[in-house]
N, CA, C and O atoms as a Tripos MOL2 file, in Angstrom:
@<TRIPOS>MOLECULE
protein
  272   271    68     0     0
PROTEIN
NO_CHARGES

@<TRIPOS>ATOM
      1 N         174.6680  176.7490  237.2430 N.3       1 MET1
      2 CA        174.5480  176.9700  235.8300 C.3       1 MET1
      3 C         173.3240  177.8490  235.5820 C.2       1 MET1
      4 O         172.2710  177.6550  236.1890 O.2       1 MET1
      5 N         173.4790  178.8010  234.6950 N.am      2 VAL2
      6 CA        172.3940  179.7270  234.3840 C.3       2 VAL2
      7 C         171.9470  179.4860  232.9480 C.2       2 VAL2
      8 O         172.7670  179.3860  232.0360 O.2       2 VAL2
      9 N         170.6590  179.3980  232.7670 N.am      3 ARG3
     10 CA        170.1130  179.2130  231.4210 C.3       3 ARG3
     11 C         169.8170  180.5760  230.8170 C.2       3 ARG3
     12 O         169.1310  181.4010  231.4210 O.2       3 ARG3
     13 N         170.3420  180.8040  229.6160 N.am      4 ARG4
     14 CA        170.1100  182.0630  228.9200 C.3       4 ARG4
     15 C         168.6890  182.0950  228.3690 C.2       4 ARG4
     16 O         168.1240  181.0500  228.0490 O.2       4 ARG4
     17 N         168.1120  183.2830  228.2570 N.am      5 PRO5
     18 CA        166.7490  183.3830  227.7160 C.3       5 PRO5
     19 C         166.6500  182.9080  226.2680 C.2       5 PRO5
     20 O         165.5880  182.4730  225.8230 O.2       5 PRO5
     21 N         167.7640  182.9930  225.5340 N.am      6 ASP6
     22 CA        167.7310  182.5720  224.1290 C.3       6 ASP6
     23 C         168.2430  181.1460  223.9470 C.2       6 ASP6
     24 O         168.6310  180.7580  222.8450 O.2       6 ASP6
     25 N         168.2430  180.3750  225.0190 N.am      7 ASP7
     26 CA        168.7020  178.9830  224.9670 C.3       7 ASP7
     27 C         167.4840  178.0770  224.7600 C.2       7 ASP7
     28 O         166.9630  177.4820  225.7030 O.2       7 ASP7
     29 N         167.0500  177.9890  223.5060 N.am      8 ASN8
     30 CA        165.8770  177.1590  223.2170 C.3       8 ASN8
     31 C         166.0150  176.5530  221.8200 C.2       8 ASN8
     32 O         166.9350  176.8930  221.0770 O.2       8 ASN8
     33 N         165.1200  175.6810  221.4790 N.am      9 ALA9
     34 CA        165.2010  174.9380  220.2180 C.3       9 ALA9
     35 C         165.1070  175.8490  218.9950 C.2       9 ALA9
     36 O         165.8090  175.6260  218.0090 O.2       9 ALA9
     37 N         164.2650  176.8530  219.0440 N.am     10 ASP10
     38 CA        164.1230  177.7510  217.8920 C.3      10 ASP10
     39 C         165.4130  178.5120  217.6030 C.2      10 ASP10
     40 O         165.8210  178.6370  216.4480 O.2      10 ASP10
     41 N         166.0430  179.0110  218.6420 N.am     11 VAL11
     42 CA        167.2970  179.7490  218.4680 C.3      11 VAL11
     43 C         168.3910  178.8170  217.9610 C.2      11 VAL11
     44 O         169.1750  179.1890  217.0890 O.2      11 VAL11
     45 N         168.4410  177.6190  218.5030 N.am     12 LEU12
     46 CA        169.4280  176.6430  218.0400 C.3      12 LEU12
     47 C         169.2400  176.3360  216.5580 C.2      12 LEU12
     48 O         170.2180  176.2490  215.8160 O.2      12 LEU12
     49 N         168.0120  176.1740  216.1270 N.am     13 LYS13
     50 CA        167.7400  175.9200  214.7110 C.3      13 LYS13
     51 C         168.2250  177.0750  213.8440 C.2      13 LYS13
     52 O         168.7830  176.8510  212.7700 O.2      13 LYS13
     53 N         168.0170  178.3050  214.2990 N.am     14 LYS14
     54 CA        168.4800  179.4800  213.5530 C.3      14 LYS14
     55 C         170.0050  179.5220  213.4910 C.2      14 LYS14
     56 O         170.5790  179.8420  212.4500 O.2      14 LYS14
     57 N         170.6570  179.1980  214.6050 N.am     15 ARG15
     58 CA        172.1240  179.1790  214.6240 C.3      15 ARG15
     59 C         172.6680  178.1230  213.6790 C.2      15 ARG15
     60 O         173.6300  178.3710  212.9520 O.2      15 ARG15
     61 N         172.0630  176.9590  213.6860 N.am     16 LEU16
     62 CA        172.5020  175.9000  212.7790 C.3      16 LEU16
     63 C         172.2790  176.2910  211.3250 C.2      16 LEU16
     64 O         173.1160  176.0050  210.4690 O.2      16 LEU16
     65 N         171.1670  176.9370  211.0440 N.am     17 GLN17
     66 CA        170.8970  177.3880  209.6800 C.3      17 GLN17
     67 C         171.9330  178.4190  209.2450 C.2      17 GLN17
     68 O         172.4130  178.3770  208.1130 O.2      17 GLN17
     69 N         172.2770  179.3370  210.1350 N.am     18 SER18
     70 CA        173.3160  180.3260  209.8300 C.3      18 SER18
     71 C         174.6460  179.6380  209.5590 C.2      18 SER18
     72 O         175.3670  180.0180  208.6370 O.2      18 SER18
     73 N         174.9740  178.6220  210.3620 N.am     19 TYR19
     74 CA        176.2180  177.8800  210.1340 C.3      19 TYR19
     75 C         176.2120  177.2670  208.7350 C.2      19 TYR19
     76 O         177.1760  177.4190  207.9850 O.2      19 TYR19
     77 N         175.1410  176.5850  208.3880 N.am     20 HIS20
     78 CA        175.0700  175.9000  207.0910 C.3      20 HIS20
     79 C         175.0720  176.8960  205.9230 C.2      20 HIS20
     80 O         175.6070  176.5910  204.8570 O.2      20 HIS20
     81 N         174.4880  178.0650  206.1120 N.am     21 ASN21
     82 CA        174.4320  179.0610  205.0390 C.3      21 ASN21
     83 C         175.7030  179.8910  204.9070 C.2      21 ASN21
     84 O         176.0790  180.2700  203.7980 O.2      21 ASN21
     85 N         176.3740  180.1830  206.0330 N.am     22 GLN22
     86 CA        177.4800  181.1360  206.0090 C.3      22 GLN22
     87 C         178.8440  180.5000  206.2790 C.2      22 GLN22
     88 O         179.7940  180.7520  205.5380 O.2      22 GLN22
     89 N         178.9520  179.6970  207.3050 N.am     23 THR23
     90 CA        180.2580  179.1720  207.7120 C.3      23 THR23
     91 C         180.6670  177.9500  206.9150 C.2      23 THR23
     92 O         181.8110  177.8690  206.4670 O.2      23 THR23
     93 N         179.7810  177.0120  206.7270 N.am     24 LYS24
     94 CA        180.1270  175.7710  206.0270 C.3      24 LYS24
     95 C         180.7030  176.0250  204.6360 C.2      24 LYS24
     96 O         181.6900  175.3840  204.2760 O.2      24 LYS24
     97 N         180.1280  176.9420  203.8280 N.am     25 PRO25
     98 CA        180.7290  177.2110  202.5200 C.3      25 PRO25
     99 C         182.1680  177.7410  202.6190 C.2      25 PRO25
    100 O         183.0000  177.4230  201.7690 O.2      25 PRO25
    101 N         182.4630  178.5320  203.6310 N.am     26 LEU26
    102 CA        183.8250  179.0200  203.8180 C.3      26 LEU26
    103 C         184.7810  177.8810  204.1590 C.2      26 LEU26
    104 O         185.8910  177.8090  203.6310 O.2      26 LEU26
    105 N         184.3430  177.0090  205.0330 N.am     27 VAL27
    106 CA        185.1790  175.8570  205.4000 C.3      27 VAL27
    107 C         185.4460  175.0100  204.1590 C.2      27 VAL27
    108 O         186.5840  174.6080  203.9170 O.2      27 VAL27
    109 N         184.4070  174.7380  203.3750 N.am     28 GLU28
    110 CA        184.5800  173.9420  202.1610 C.3      28 GLU28
    111 C         185.5350  174.6260  201.1850 C.2      28 GLU28
    112 O         186.3460  173.9560  200.5440 O.2      28 GLU28
    113 N         185.4490  175.9460  201.0650 N.am     29 TYR29
    114 CA        186.3440  176.7060  200.1890 C.3      29 TYR29
    115 C         187.8000  176.4870  200.6050 C.2      29 TYR29
    116 O         188.6490  176.1840  199.7670 O.2      29 TYR29
    117 N         188.0820  176.6380  201.8860 N.am     30 TYR30
    118 CA        189.4550  176.4890  202.3600 C.3      30 TYR30
    119 C         189.9220  175.0350  202.3170 C.2      30 TYR30
    120 O         191.1040  174.7810  202.0900 O.2      30 TYR30
    121 N         189.0310  174.0920  202.5280 N.am     31 VAL31
    122 CA        189.3910  172.6760  202.3760 C.3      31 VAL31
    123 C         189.8080  172.4160  200.9360 C.2      31 VAL31
    124 O         190.8290  171.7730  200.6910 O.2      31 VAL31
    125 N         189.0240  172.9100  199.9810 N.am     32 ASN32
    126 CA        189.3420  172.7240  198.5630 C.3      32 ASN32
    127 C         190.6540  173.3800  198.1680 C.2      32 ASN32
    128 O         191.3330  172.9100  197.2550 O.2      32 ASN32
    129 N         191.0200  174.4710  198.8530 N.am     33 LYS33
    130 CA        192.2910  175.1470  198.6010 C.3      33 LYS33
    131 C         193.4640  174.3960  199.2520 C.2      33 LYS33
    132 O         194.6280  174.6920  198.9840 O.2      33 LYS33
    133 N         193.1360  173.4280  200.1040 N.am     34 GLY34
    134 CA        194.1680  172.6670  200.7940 C.3      34 GLY34
    135 C         194.8050  173.4100  201.9530 C.2      34 GLY34
    136 O         195.9180  173.0880  202.3680 O.2      34 GLY34
    137 N         194.1040  174.4000  202.4730 N.am     35 ILE35
    138 CA        194.6710  175.1960  203.5680 C.3      35 ILE35
    139 C         193.7730  175.2000  204.8020 C.2      35 ILE35
    140 O         193.7760  176.1590  205.5740 O.2      35 ILE35
    141 N         193.0170  174.1460  204.9820 N.am     36 HIS36
    142 CA        192.1450  174.0250  206.1520 C.3      36 HIS36
    143 C         192.6190  172.8610  206.9990 C.2      36 HIS36
    144 O         192.8840  171.7740  206.4870 O.2      36 HIS36
    145 N         192.7220  173.0910  208.2750 N.am     37 THR37
    146 CA        193.0730  172.0220  209.2120 C.3      37 THR37
    147 C         192.0040  171.9780  210.2880 C.2      37 THR37
    148 O         191.7400  172.9830  210.9480 O.2      37 THR37
    149 N         191.3990  170.8390  210.4630 N.am     38 SER38
    150 CA        190.4170  170.7090  211.5430 C.3      38 SER38
    151 C         191.1220  170.1250  212.7600 C.2      38 SER38
    152 O         192.1610  169.4770  212.6380 O.2      38 SER38
    153 N         190.5500  170.3590  213.9190 N.am     39 LEU39
    154 CA        191.1100  169.7880  215.1310 C.3      39 LEU39
    155 C         189.9940  169.4480  216.0830 C.2      39 LEU39
    156 O         188.8920  169.9920  216.0100 O.2      39 LEU39
    157 N         190.3050  168.5380  216.9750 N.am     40 ASP40
    158 CA        189.3360  168.0880  217.9650 C.3      40 ASP40
    159 C         189.5230  168.9190  219.2290 C.2      40 ASP40
    160 O         190.4220  168.6510  220.0260 O.2      40 ASP40
    161 N         188.6780  169.9210  219.4100 N.am     41 ALA41
    162 CA        188.8020  170.8290  220.5460 C.3      41 ALA41
    163 C         188.3190  170.2060  221.8500 C.2      41 ALA41
    164 O         188.4000  170.8380  222.9040 O.2      41 ALA41
    165 N         187.8170  168.9750  221.7920 N.am     42 SER42
    166 CA        187.4050  168.3210  223.0350 C.3      42 SER42
    167 C         188.5870  167.6460  223.7240 C.2      42 SER42
    168 O         188.4530  167.1440  224.8400 O.2      42 SER42
    169 N         189.7360  167.6330  223.0660 N.am     43 LYS43
    170 CA        190.9390  167.0670  223.6900 C.3      43 LYS43
    171 C         191.4500  168.0320  224.7490 C.2      43 LYS43
    172 O         190.9460  169.1470  224.8880 O.2      43 LYS43
    173 N         192.4590  167.5850  225.4940 N.am     44 CYS44
    174 CA        193.0090  168.4460  226.5390 C.3      44 CYS44
    175 C         193.6560  169.6820  225.9080 C.2      44 CYS44
    176 O         194.0740  169.6550  224.7510 O.2      44 CYS44
    177 N         193.7300  170.7440  226.6730 N.am     45 CYS45
    178 CA        194.2450  172.0260  226.1780 C.3      45 CYS45
    179 C         195.6330  171.8940  225.5590 C.2      45 CYS45
    180 O         195.9160  172.5190  224.5370 O.2      45 CYS45
    181 N         196.4860  171.0980  226.1590 N.am     46 GLU46
    182 CA        197.8480  170.9570  225.6530 C.3      46 GLU46
    183 C         197.8490  170.3680  224.2450 C.2      46 GLU46
    184 O         198.5930  170.8290  223.3790 O.2      46 GLU46
    185 N         197.0220  169.3540  224.0130 N.am     47 ASP47
    186 CA        196.9530  168.7290  222.6910 C.3      47 ASP47
    187 C         196.3810  169.6890  221.6440 C.2      47 ASP47
    188 O         196.8670  169.7450  220.5150 O.2      47 ASP47
    189 N         195.3580  170.4330  222.0210 N.am     48 VAL48
    190 CA        194.7610  171.4060  221.1010 C.3      48 VAL48
    191 C         195.7950  172.4700  220.7470 C.2      48 VAL48
    192 O         195.9460  172.8270  219.5790 O.2      48 VAL48
    193 N         196.5050  172.9730  221.7510 N.am     49 PHE49
    194 CA        197.5220  173.9870  221.4960 C.3      49 PHE49
    195 C         198.6180  173.4460  220.5780 C.2      49 PHE49
    196 O         199.0510  174.1360  219.6560 O.2      49 PHE49
    197 N         199.0630  172.2210  220.8250 N.am     50 LYS50
    198 CA        200.1080  171.6210  219.9810 C.3      50 LYS50
    199 C         199.6460  171.5360  218.5290 C.2      50 LYS50
    200 O         200.4230  171.8160  217.6160 O.2      50 LYS50
    201 N         198.3950  171.1540  218.3080 N.am     51 THR51
    202 CA        197.8670  171.0670  216.9460 C.3      51 THR51
    203 C         197.8360  172.4480  216.2900 C.2      51 THR51
    204 O         198.2450  172.6010  215.1390 O.2      51 THR51
    205 N         197.3540  173.4420  217.0160 N.am     52 ILE52
    206 CA        197.2970  174.8050  216.4760 C.3      52 ILE52
    207 C         198.7080  175.3120  216.1830 C.2      52 ILE52
    208 O         198.9640  175.8570  215.1090 O.2      52 ILE52
    209 N         199.6100  175.1370  217.1230 N.am     53 ASP53
    210 CA        200.9780  175.6090  216.9570 C.3      53 ASP53
    211 C         201.6630  174.9310  215.7740 C.2      53 ASP53
    212 O         202.3360  175.5920  214.9830 O.2      53 ASP53
    213 N         201.4950  173.6320  215.6520 N.am     54 SER54
    214 CA        202.0990  172.8850  214.5520 C.3      54 SER54
    215 C         201.5310  173.3390  213.2120 C.2      54 SER54
    216 O         202.2720  173.5100  212.2440 O.2      54 SER54
    217 N         200.2330  173.5300  213.1580 N.am     55 THR55
    218 CA        199.5840  173.9640  211.9190 C.3      55 THR55
    219 C         200.0770  175.3360  211.4920 C.2      55 THR55
    220 O         200.3880  175.5490  210.3200 O.2      55 THR55
    221 N         200.1500  176.2650  212.4340 N.am     56 LEU56
    222 CA        200.6040  177.6130  212.0970 C.3      56 LEU56
    223 C         202.0770  177.6360  211.7020 C.2      56 LEU56
    224 O         202.4730  178.4090  210.8300 O.2      56 LEU56
    225 N         202.8820  176.8040  212.3310 N.am     57 ASN57
    226 CA        204.3040  176.7530  211.9800 C.3      57 ASN57
    227 C         204.5350  176.1970  210.5830 C.2      57 ASN57
    228 O         205.5150  176.5560  209.9300 O.2      57 ASN57
    229 N         203.6530  175.3310  210.1170 N.am     58 LYS58
    230 CA        203.7700  174.7500  208.7760 C.3      58 LYS58
    231 C         203.2440  175.6910  207.6900 C.2      58 LYS58
    232 O         203.6420  175.5850  206.5300 O.2      58 LYS58
    233 N         202.3550  176.6040  208.0630 N.am     59 ALA59
    234 CA        201.6730  177.4590  207.0830 C.3      59 ALA59
    235 C         202.5720  178.5910  206.6240 C.2      59 ALA59
    236 O         203.3750  179.1190  207.3930 O.2      59 ALA59
    237 N         202.4230  178.9560  205.3530 N.am     60 SER60
    238 CA        203.0910  180.1650  204.8760 C.3      60 SER60
    239 C         202.2240  181.3520  205.2770 C.2      60 SER60
    240 O         201.0680  181.1700  205.6580 O.2      60 SER60
    241 N         202.7610  182.5480  205.1990 N.am     61 SER61
    242 CA        202.0200  183.7170  205.6710 C.3      61 SER61
    243 C         200.7110  183.9190  204.9090 C.2      61 SER61
    244 O         199.7410  184.4100  205.4860 O.2      61 SER61
    245 N         200.6600  183.5550  203.6350 N.am     62 LYS62
    246 CA        199.4250  183.7450  202.8650 C.3      62 LYS62
    247 C         198.3350  182.7630  203.2770 C.2      62 LYS62
    248 O         197.1620  182.9760  202.9670 O.2      62 LYS62
    249 N         198.7100  181.6870  203.9750 N.am     63 ASP63
    250 CA        197.7590  180.6460  204.3590 C.3      63 ASP63
    251 C         197.2090  180.8240  205.7750 C.2      63 ASP63
    252 O         196.4170  179.9940  206.2230 O.2      63 ASP63
    253 N         197.5930  181.8510  206.4750 N.am     64 ARG64
    254 CA        197.2220  181.9790  207.8870 C.3      64 ARG64
    255 C         195.8390  182.5960  208.0480 C.2      64 ARG64
    256 O         195.6920  183.8090  208.1940 O.2      64 ARG64
    257 N         194.8580  181.7540  208.0190 N.am     65 VAL65
    258 CA        193.4700  182.1330  208.2480 C.3      65 VAL65
    259 C         192.9640  181.2530  209.3670 C.2      65 VAL65
    260 O         193.0770  180.0290  209.2920 O.2      65 VAL65
    261 N         192.4100  181.8540  210.4020 N.am     66 ILE66
    262 CA        191.9910  181.0870  211.5580 C.3      66 ILE66
    263 C         190.5240  181.3630  211.8430 C.2      66 ILE66
    264 O         190.1090  182.5180  211.9410 O.2      66 ILE66
    265 N         189.7380  180.2950  211.9760 N.am     67 PHE67
    266 CA        188.3530  180.3880  212.4160 C.3      67 PHE67
    267 C         188.2970  179.8090  213.8210 C.2      67 PHE67
    268 O         188.7340  178.6810  214.0490 O.2      67 PHE67
    269 N         187.7740  180.5580  214.7410 N.am     68 ILE68
    270 CA        187.6850  180.0780  216.1110 C.3      68 ILE68
    271 C         186.2320  180.0440  216.5120 C.2      68 ILE68
    272 O         185.9110  179.6680  217.6390 O.2      68 ILE68
@<TRIPOS>BOND
     1     1     2 1
     2     2     3 1
     3     3     4 2
     4     3     5 am
     5     5     6 1
     6     6     7 1
     7     7     8 2
     8     7     9 am
     9     9    10 1
    10    10    11 1
    11    11    12 2
    12    11    13 am
    13    13    14 1
    14    14    15 1
    15    15    16 2
    16    15    17 am
    17    17    18 1
    18    18    19 1
    19    19    20 2
    20    19    21 am
    21    21    22 1
    22    22    23 1
    23    23    24 2
    24    23    25 am
    25    25    26 1
    26    26    27 1
    27    27    28 2
    28    27    29 am
    29    29    30 1
    30    30    31 1
    31    31    32 2
    32    31    33 am
    33    33    34 1
    34    34    35 1
    35    35    36 2
    36    35    37 am
    37    37    38 1
    38    38    39 1
    39    39    40 2
    40    39    41 am
    41    41    42 1
    42    42    43 1
    43    43    44 2
    44    43    45 am
    45    45    46 1
    46    46    47 1
    47    47    48 2
    48    47    49 am
    49    49    50 1
    50    50    51 1
    51    51    52 2
    52    51    53 am
    53    53    54 1
    54    54    55 1
    55    55    56 2
    56    55    57 am
    57    57    58 1
    58    58    59 1
    59    59    60 2
    60    59    61 am
    61    61    62 1
    62    62    63 1
    63    63    64 2
    64    63    65 am
    65    65    66 1
    66    66    67 1
    67    67    68 2
    68    67    69 am
    69    69    70 1
    70    70    71 1
    71    71    72 2
    72    71    73 am
    73    73    74 1
    74    74    75 1
    75    75    76 2
    76    75    77 am
    77    77    78 1
    78    78    79 1
    79    79    80 2
    80    79    81 am
    81    81    82 1
    82    82    83 1
    83    83    84 2
    84    83    85 am
    85    85    86 1
    86    86    87 1
    87    87    88 2
    88    87    89 am
    89    89    90 1
    90    90    91 1
    91    91    92 2
    92    91    93 am
    93    93    94 1
    94    94    95 1
    95    95    96 2
    96    95    97 am
    97    97    98 1
    98    98    99 1
    99    99   100 2
   100    99   101 am
   101   101   102 1
   102   102   103 1
   103   103   104 2
   104   103   105 am
   105   105   106 1
   106   106   107 1
   107   107   108 2
   108   107   109 am
   109   109   110 1
   110   110   111 1
   111   111   112 2
   112   111   113 am
   113   113   114 1
   114   114   115 1
   115   115   116 2
   116   115   117 am
   117   117   118 1
   118   118   119 1
   119   119   120 2
   120   119   121 am
   121   121   122 1
   122   122   123 1
   123   123   124 2
   124   123   125 am
   125   125   126 1
   126   126   127 1
   127   127   128 2
   128   127   129 am
   129   129   130 1
   130   130   131 1
   131   131   132 2
   132   131   133 am
   133   133   134 1
   134   134   135 1
   135   135   136 2
   136   135   137 am
   137   137   138 1
   138   138   139 1
   139   139   140 2
   140   139   141 am
   141   141   142 1
   142   142   143 1
   143   143   144 2
   144   143   145 am
   145   145   146 1
   146   146   147 1
   147   147   148 2
   148   147   149 am
   149   149   150 1
   150   150   151 1
   151   151   152 2
   152   151   153 am
   153   153   154 1
   154   154   155 1
   155   155   156 2
   156   155   157 am
   157   157   158 1
   158   158   159 1
   159   159   160 2
   160   159   161 am
   161   161   162 1
   162   162   163 1
   163   163   164 2
   164   163   165 am
   165   165   166 1
   166   166   167 1
   167   167   168 2
   168   167   169 am
   169   169   170 1
   170   170   171 1
   171   171   172 2
   172   171   173 am
   173   173   174 1
   174   174   175 1
   175   175   176 2
   176   175   177 am
   177   177   178 1
   178   178   179 1
   179   179   180 2
   180   179   181 am
   181   181   182 1
   182   182   183 1
   183   183   184 2
   184   183   185 am
   185   185   186 1
   186   186   187 1
   187   187   188 2
   188   187   189 am
   189   189   190 1
   190   190   191 1
   191   191   192 2
   192   191   193 am
   193   193   194 1
   194   194   195 1
   195   195   196 2
   196   195   197 am
   197   197   198 1
   198   198   199 1
   199   199   200 2
   200   199   201 am
   201   201   202 1
   202   202   203 1
   203   203   204 2
   204   203   205 am
   205   205   206 1
   206   206   207 1
   207   207   208 2
   208   207   209 am
   209   209   210 1
   210   210   211 1
   211   211   212 2
   212   211   213 am
   213   213   214 1
   214   214   215 1
   215   215   216 2
   216   215   217 am
   217   217   218 1
   218   218   219 1
   219   219   220 2
   220   219   221 am
   221   221   222 1
   222   222   223 1
   223   223   224 2
   224   223   225 am
   225   225   226 1
   226   226   227 1
   227   227   228 2
   228   227   229 am
   229   229   230 1
   230   230   231 1
   231   231   232 2
   232   231   233 am
   233   233   234 1
   234   234   235 1
   235   235   236 2
   236   235   237 am
   237   237   238 1
   238   238   239 1
   239   239   240 2
   240   239   241 am
   241   241   242 1
   242   242   243 1
   243   243   244 2
   244   243   245 am
   245   245   246 1
   246   246   247 1
   247   247   248 2
   248   247   249 am
   249   249   250 1
   250   250   251 1
   251   251   252 2
   252   251   253 am
   253   253   254 1
   254   254   255 1
   255   255   256 2
   256   255   257 am
   257   257   258 1
   258   258   259 1
   259   259   260 2
   260   259   261 am
   261   261   262 1
   262   262   263 1
   263   263   264 2
   264   263   265 am
   265   265   266 1
   266   266   267 1
   267   267   268 2
   268   267   269 am
   269   269   270 1
   270   270   271 1
   271   271   272 2
@<TRIPOS>SUBSTRUCTURE
     1 MET1         2 RESIDUE 1 A MET
     2 VAL2         6 RESIDUE 1 A VAL
     3 ARG3        10 RESIDUE 1 A ARG
     4 ARG4        14 RESIDUE 1 A ARG
     5 PRO5        18 RESIDUE 1 A PRO
     6 ASP6        22 RESIDUE 1 A ASP
     7 ASP7        26 RESIDUE 1 A ASP
     8 ASN8        30 RESIDUE 1 A ASN
     9 ALA9        34 RESIDUE 1 A ALA
    10 ASP10       38 RESIDUE 1 A ASP
    11 VAL11       42 RESIDUE 1 A VAL
    12 LEU12       46 RESIDUE 1 A LEU
    13 LYS13       50 RESIDUE 1 A LYS
    14 LYS14       54 RESIDUE 1 A LYS
    15 ARG15       58 RESIDUE 1 A ARG
    16 LEU16       62 RESIDUE 1 A LEU
    17 GLN17       66 RESIDUE 1 A GLN
    18 SER18       70 RESIDUE 1 A SER
    19 TYR19       74 RESIDUE 1 A TYR
    20 HIS20       78 RESIDUE 1 A HIS
    21 ASN21       82 RESIDUE 1 A ASN
    22 GLN22       86 RESIDUE 1 A GLN
    23 THR23       90 RESIDUE 1 A THR
    24 LYS24       94 RESIDUE 1 A LYS
    25 PRO25       98 RESIDUE 1 A PRO
    26 LEU26      102 RESIDUE 1 A LEU
    27 VAL27      106 RESIDUE 1 A VAL
    28 GLU28      110 RESIDUE 1 A GLU
    29 TYR29      114 RESIDUE 1 A TYR
    30 TYR30      118 RESIDUE 1 A TYR
    31 VAL31      122 RESIDUE 1 A VAL
    32 ASN32      126 RESIDUE 1 A ASN
    33 LYS33      130 RESIDUE 1 A LYS
    34 GLY34      134 RESIDUE 1 A GLY
    35 ILE35      138 RESIDUE 1 A ILE
    36 HIS36      142 RESIDUE 1 A HIS
    37 THR37      146 RESIDUE 1 A THR
    38 SER38      150 RESIDUE 1 A SER
    39 LEU39      154 RESIDUE 1 A LEU
    40 ASP40      158 RESIDUE 1 A ASP
    41 ALA41      162 RESIDUE 1 A ALA
    42 SER42      166 RESIDUE 1 A SER
    43 LYS43      170 RESIDUE 1 A LYS
    44 CYS44      174 RESIDUE 1 A CYS
    45 CYS45      178 RESIDUE 1 A CYS
    46 GLU46      182 RESIDUE 1 A GLU
    47 ASP47      186 RESIDUE 1 A ASP
    48 VAL48      190 RESIDUE 1 A VAL
    49 PHE49      194 RESIDUE 1 A PHE
    50 LYS50      198 RESIDUE 1 A LYS
    51 THR51      202 RESIDUE 1 A THR
    52 ILE52      206 RESIDUE 1 A ILE
    53 ASP53      210 RESIDUE 1 A ASP
    54 SER54      214 RESIDUE 1 A SER
    55 THR55      218 RESIDUE 1 A THR
    56 LEU56      222 RESIDUE 1 A LEU
    57 ASN57      226 RESIDUE 1 A ASN
    58 LYS58      230 RESIDUE 1 A LYS
    59 ALA59      234 RESIDUE 1 A ALA
    60 SER60      238 RESIDUE 1 A SER
    61 SER61      242 RESIDUE 1 A SER
    62 LYS62      246 RESIDUE 1 A LYS
    63 ASP63      250 RESIDUE 1 A ASP
    64 ARG64      254 RESIDUE 1 A ARG
    65 VAL65      258 RESIDUE 1 A VAL
    66 ILE66      262 RESIDUE 1 A ILE
    67 PHE67      266 RESIDUE 1 A PHE
    68 ILE68      270 RESIDUE 1 A ILE
């Protein structure tokens, strides 16, 4: 395993701040619109794929927004 030079507490704090300032409001927006589906990516690949596939199959074309 190789440790990156930017793998430290200060950088992590900045990344978390960026998440809270930029990404979280978008997630909340889509949740409020009723078009957000969360999934547990720590599950096995097959289960994650099934959730993604099922979600996309249920969505209409206007609802297909994916954050990875």
